LOTI-46435 format. One record per atom (N, C-alpha, C): residue in three letters; x, z, y. Coordinates in pm, whole numbers, plus 50000, padded with zeros to 5 digits. Layout:
ALAXZY/...
//
This chain:
MET161048936988129/MET162208937588213/MET161888944488346/GLN160718941488400/GLN160328947588527/GLN160188962688511/PHE159688967188397/PHE159528981488371/PHE160888988388372/GLN161878982488305/GLN163218988388299/GLN163858988888437/LEU163728978088512/LEU164308977888646/LEU163648988188736/THR162348989688724/THR161628999388806/THR162089013588775/ILE162169016988648/ILE162589030488609/ILE164019033288653/ASN164909023588633/ASN166299025588673/ASN166439026788825/LEU165659018988899/LEU165699019789045/LEU165179033289093/VAL164099038089033/VAL163549051089071/VAL164539062289040/ALA165179061688924/ALA166179071888890/ALA167349071688988/LEU167769059789027/LEU168859058389123/LEU168469063889259/VAL167269060589306/VAL166809065389437/VAL166659080489437/VAL166069086089332/VAL165909100589324/VAL167259107589324/ALA168199102489246/ALA169529108589241/ALA170229107589376/PHE170119096089442/PHE170779094189571/PHE170169102989679/VAL168849102989688/VAL168179110989792/VAL168449125889770/ALA168399130389649/ALA168669144589622/ALA170119148089653/ALA171039139189621/ALA172459141789649/ALA172719142189799/VAL172059133589875/VAL172259133390020/VAL171609145390088/THR170399148890045/THR169669159590113/THR170129173590072/THR170339175889943/THR170699189289897/THR172169190689861/GLY172829179789841/GLY174239180389802/GLY174429182589652/GLU173359183089577/GLU173439185089432/GLU172709173689361/MET173159170689241/MET172509160489161/MET171319166589086/PRO170129160289091/PRO168969165789020/PRO169099164088869/LEU169759153388827/LEU169989150788686/LEU171489148188666/ASN172029153988560/ASN173429150988533/ASN173529137788459/VAL174739133488429/VAL174959120388369/VAL174279119388233/LEU174369129788153/LEU173759129588020/LEU172229128388029/GLN171629135288123/GLN170179134488140/GLN169769120488187/LEU170539114388276/LEU170239100688319/LEU170349090888203/LEU171339092988115/LEU171459084387998/LEU170259085887905/TRP169749098087889/TRP168569100187805/TRP167349093487867/VAL167189094487998/VAL166069087788064/VAL166159072788041/ASN167349067188056/ASN167539052888036/ASN167259048987891/LEU167709056887796/LEU167479053887655/LEU165989054087621/ILE165289063987668/ILE163859065187639/ILE163079053687702/MET163389050587827/MET162679039787895/MET162989026287833/ASP164219024087788/ASP164559011487721/ASP163839010387587/ALA163689021587518/ALA162979021387390/ALA161499018087412/LEU160889023687516/LEU159489020687545/LEU159309005987583/ALA160249000687661/ALA160158986487698/ALA160328977487575/ALA161218981287484/ALA161408973387362/ALA160148973687277/LEU159488985087268/LEU158228985887193/LEU157148977187258/GLY157148976787391/GLY156198968187460/GLY156458953487433/ASN157728949587431/ASN158068935687401/ASN157778932287256/PHE157918941887167/PHE157668939787025/PHE156188936986998/SER155328942187083/SER153888940387062/SER153398926687108/LEU154228919087180/LEU153828905787226/LEU153898895787111/PRO153078885387114/PRO153158875287009/PRO154478867587018/MET154998863586902/MET156278856786897/MET156108841886922/ARG157018836286999/ARG157028821987024/ARG158318816686962/SER158298814186833/SER159528811286760/SER160198798386803/LEU159438787986829/LEU160058775286867/LEU160808776786999/TYR160208783087096/TYR160848785187225/TYR162078794187212/MET161948804987134/MET163058814287117/MET164228807687047/ASP163958799586945/ASP165048792786873/ASP165778783186965/GLN165048775687044/GLN165688766087133/GLN166468772987243/LEU165898783087304/LEU166528789787417/LEU167758797687374/PHE167588806687277/PHE168688815487241/PHE169718808487154/GLY169318798787075/GLY170278791386994/GLY171308784287080/PHE170858778087188/PHE171758770887278/PHE172668780587352/HIS172098791287408/HIS172898800487487/HIS173898808187402/LEU173508812087282/LEU174438819287197/LEU175608810487156/THR175328797987127/THR176408788787091/THR177338786687209/LYS176788784487325/LYS177588782487446/LYS178388794987478/GLU177758806687469/GLU178428819187499/GLU179538822187399/SER179308819587272/SER180338822387172/SER181548813287192/LYS181328800687229/LYS182448791787257/LYS183248796687377/TRP182578801287479/TRP183238806487598/TRP184068818887563/GLN183508827987485/GLN184238840087448/GLN185438836887361/MET185318827587270/MET186458823887186/MET187558817687272/ALA187208809187367/ALA188198803187454/ALA188918813687538/MET188178823387590/MET188808833987668/MET189688842987582/ASP189268845687459/ASP190088853487367/ASP191398846487338/ILE191368833587320/ILE192598825887291/ILE193498825587413/LEU192908823287532/LEU193708822287652/LEU194288835787698/LEU193528846287681/LEU193948859487731/LEU194588868287624/ASP194808862887506/ASP195398870587398/ASP196828874387433/ASP197128887387418/ASP198488892287449/ASP199418890787331/
//
Protein backbone atom coordinates (compact mmCIF):
# COMPACT_ATOMS: atom_id res chain seq x y z
CA MET A 1 0.00 0.00 0.00
CA GLN A 2 2.83 2.38 0.83
CA PHE A 3 4.40 1.73 -2.58
CA GLN A 4 1.16 2.63 -4.40
CA LEU A 5 0.65 5.78 -2.36
CA THR A 6 4.23 6.86 -2.95
CA ILE A 7 4.02 6.39 -6.72
CA ASN A 8 0.66 8.16 -6.95
CA LEU A 9 1.91 11.05 -4.81
CA VAL A 10 5.04 11.43 -6.94
CA ALA A 11 2.99 11.41 -10.15
CA LEU A 12 0.67 14.04 -8.69
CA VAL A 13 3.53 16.28 -7.54
CA VAL A 14 5.35 15.99 -10.88
CA ALA A 15 2.18 16.81 -12.82
CA PHE A 16 1.34 19.75 -10.54
CA VAL A 17 4.84 21.26 -10.50
CA ALA A 18 5.20 20.93 -14.26
CA ALA A 19 1.76 22.46 -14.86
CA VAL A 20 2.54 25.42 -12.58
CA THR A 21 6.05 26.09 -13.88
CA THR A 22 5.68 25.43 -17.62
CA GLY A 23 1.94 25.61 -18.09
CA GLU A 24 1.92 22.18 -19.78
CA MET A 25 1.19 18.72 -18.46
CA PRO A 26 4.22 16.36 -18.61
CA LEU A 27 1.93 13.33 -18.88
CA ASN A 28 -1.52 13.24 -20.36
CA VAL A 29 -4.42 11.43 -18.69
CA LEU A 30 -3.86 8.18 -20.59
CA GLN A 31 -0.18 8.09 -19.65
CA LEU A 32 -1.01 8.69 -15.98
CA LEU A 33 -3.49 5.81 -16.12
CA TRP A 34 -0.80 3.53 -17.57
CA VAL A 35 1.63 4.55 -14.81
CA ASN A 36 -1.03 3.79 -12.21
CA LEU A 37 -1.87 0.43 -13.81
CA ILE A 38 1.75 -0.69 -13.97
CA MET A 39 2.52 0.39 -10.41
CA ASP A 40 -0.62 -1.30 -9.07
CA ALA A 41 0.34 -4.50 -10.88
CA LEU A 42 3.82 -4.43 -9.33
CA ALA A 43 2.36 -3.84 -5.87
CA ALA A 44 -0.07 -6.74 -6.36
CA LEU A 45 2.83 -9.02 -7.34
CA GLY A 46 4.66 -7.93 -4.21
CA ASN A 47 1.66 -8.74 -2.05
CA PHE A 48 1.24 -12.08 -3.80
CA SER A 49 4.74 -13.10 -2.77
CA LEU A 50 3.95 -12.71 0.95
CA PRO A 51 2.90 -15.77 2.95
CA MET A 52 -0.85 -16.18 3.35
CA ARG A 53 -2.48 -15.82 6.75
CA SER A 54 -5.76 -17.57 6.01
CA LEU A 55 -7.28 -17.49 9.49
CA TYR A 56 -6.75 -13.75 9.85
CA MET A 57 -7.94 -13.04 6.30
CA ASP A 58 -11.11 -15.11 6.73
CA GLN A 59 -12.02 -13.38 9.97
CA LEU A 60 -11.21 -9.87 8.79
CA PHE A 61 -12.65 -9.87 5.29
CA GLY A 62 -15.57 -12.19 6.04
CA PHE A 63 -16.94 -9.76 8.61
CA HIS A 64 -16.37 -6.62 6.55
CA LEU A 65 -17.79 -8.06 3.35
CA THR A 66 -20.92 -9.20 5.13
CA LYS A 67 -21.35 -5.82 6.81
CA GLU A 68 -20.63 -3.95 3.57
CA SER A 69 -23.03 -6.05 1.51
CA LYS A 70 -25.84 -5.45 4.03
CA TRP A 71 -25.17 -1.71 3.89
CA GLN A 72 -25.22 -1.68 0.08
CA MET A 73 -28.45 -3.66 -0.08
CA ALA A 74 -30.10 -1.28 2.38
CA MET A 75 -29.00 1.74 0.37
CA ASP A 76 -30.18 0.13 -2.88
CA ILE A 77 -33.63 -0.46 -1.37
CA LEU A 78 -33.87 3.03 0.12
CA LEU A 79 -32.53 4.92 -2.91
CA ASP A 80 -34.26 2.83 -5.58
CA ASP A 81 -36.12 5.04 -8.06
